[in-house]
N, C-alpha and C positions, 0 to 999 in steps of 0.2 A: 432782298438777297435770295439766293437759292435755299430753299429750306434744308436741303442735304447737309449745308456747312452751318446753319444757325448754332450758336453757343448762348450760353446764360449772358456771356458779356455784350453779344449783340442785342439780346433782348432788354438788357439794362440802358444801353446806349439810346434804343428806341423809345423806351419808358421816360426816360430823363431828357432827353434832347428832343425827342419827336413830340410826344403828349397826346397824339390822335390815338385812334383805336388801333391796336397790335393785333394783327388779322394772317391768316392762310389765304393764299391764291391756288387753284387749282385749274388745269386746262379741262374743258369740256368733256373730251374723250375719257380723261381720267375719272372725273366725275360721275360720267355714264357707266362706266365699268363697277364702280361701288354704288351705283343708282342713289347717288345723294339727291335729295329734294331740294327744290327752292323753299325756302320759308313761306312765302307768299303763297305759293301753291298748297302746300299743307294746310294752312290757314284758312284757306277758301273752300277746302274740301270739309273742313269741320266747323266751320263758322255758324252752321244751324244748331250744333251742340254747344258751341260757345259763342253766344252773339257778340261779345266784346270784340271778336276777331274780324266779324264784318264791318264794325264801327271803324276799326281801326286800318281797313284797307290801304294800302300803299298806292293809290292811284294819283296822285299829285306830286310825285317826285319831280322836283324842279330840273333835276339833271339829266334824267333818264327815264325809259318807260316801265323798267321793271326793277326791283331790289334784286341784286346778285347774291345775298345772304343765302346761305344753306344750314348745315348743323352746327352747333357749338360741340367743341370735343374737349375732353382731356384723355392723357393716355393713362391707362389703368394703374401704372406705377407711380403716377402722382399723388400728391397729398391733397391740398386744397385746389391746387391747379393754376393757381395764380402767381406764383413766384417765378421769378428769371428762370430758376433750374427747372421748374414744373411745365412752364411754356415752352422754354426750349426742346425740353425733352418731348413733349407733346408734338412739336412742328416737325423737328427732326426724325422722328420715329414715323410720321404720317408721309414724309416725303420717302422714307425707306420702304413704307408699306406699298405705296405707289408703284416703285420700282420692283418689289419683288412680286406683286401681282400682275405684272403687265401682261403677262401672257396666259394668265389664268381667265377662265369665265368668270361671269359675275357671281355665281353661287359661292364659287371658292374664294375668290377676292371680299365679299361681303363677309364669310365666315372669319377670314383672317383680321379683317377690320374690327369685328365685334369682339375678336379675342383679344385685341390689343387696345381697344379705345371705349369709353362711355360718352354718353351724350345725355343731358346738357352738360357741358363744361365750359371753359373760361377762354377758349381759342376759337373765334368764328372763322368759317371757312366761305369764301366767295367764290361762285364759279365763273370762270371766263365765258365770254360769248361764244358759239359755236364757230363763228367766222373769223374769229378774235377781231383784229383791227380792220377787217372788211366790215364788220357790222357794229364795233362799239370801240372808243377810244378812252377807256377809263384805266386807272391803274392797274387793274385786274390784268386786262388785256395784254397793256404795255410790258408788265413783268412777265407774263407766260411768254409773249413773243420773244422777248431777251432771252428768256432761257431755253427755247426751242431754237433759237439760233446757234446758242452755245453748246446745245447737245446734252444739256441738263435735265433732270427730272423736272417735268413741269407741275413744279410745287414751289411756291414762294412765299416770303415772310416779308411781312411790310408794316409802315405805320406812317401816317400823315404826320408832317412836322408843322406844329402850330405856332405861330408868331405870338407877339407879346400883347396884341390889342384885339385879342378874341377871334382874330381871323387866320388863314392859312399863312405860314412864312411867306413873304413877298419872294420873289424869284431871285434878285440881287443879293438877298440875304442867304439866300439856299445856296447860291454859287460860294458866297463867303464862307458858310458852313463846310462846303465839299471842300475847298482850299484848305481851311483851317485843319480838317479831318483827313487830308490826302485822300479823298474820295473823288470819283469820277463823277462828274455833273453831265446828265444827260437831258435834253429837252425831248418831250414828246414827240415833237415832229422830227426829230434825229432819228429815234427808236423806229417811227412810221416809216420813214424812207428807208433804214436798212431793212426793215423786215419786208417790205415790197419787193426790195431788189434781192432778198434772199429766197423768198417765197415763189418766185417767178417757176 
């Protein structure tokens, strides 16, 4: 969902009905404005100081060539950072920050970021590929593409839905969940097709 509209109730639904990682997604340009690093790049730069990071290099991800994970953040007005209230506050205020700093240079944007947020925290950020669906077709790119089509702030909140047997929820069960909860069910191919037409 668009992070600018996230609520504690939405986080509760993700936590109880989703069960996977609850995380933020951000467009590549917005991440560049805030100079958000990829964790894998950070770890590679300091792995001589911390050899364990070299041992843990993510060079064998079965579904991708590089991890899209960046920083983990909490808003400075949170307590532990993990409650539904805390995570929704972090997510919503992060989307607000991206909007508020849209026309600022990186220096001012980073100052505003540091004033409101701290890291490490309980909300991970994933950065979308620079060319979005022309480069990668993961959840992050699909969500950011939808937000761009809708003219919303390019920051999304999401969670994978887990099934009963240790795997992701099967597609047919996801459709039933959408119907039961009055949600729109979209397949990745539908989003890709719409985005290609919109981005011509």
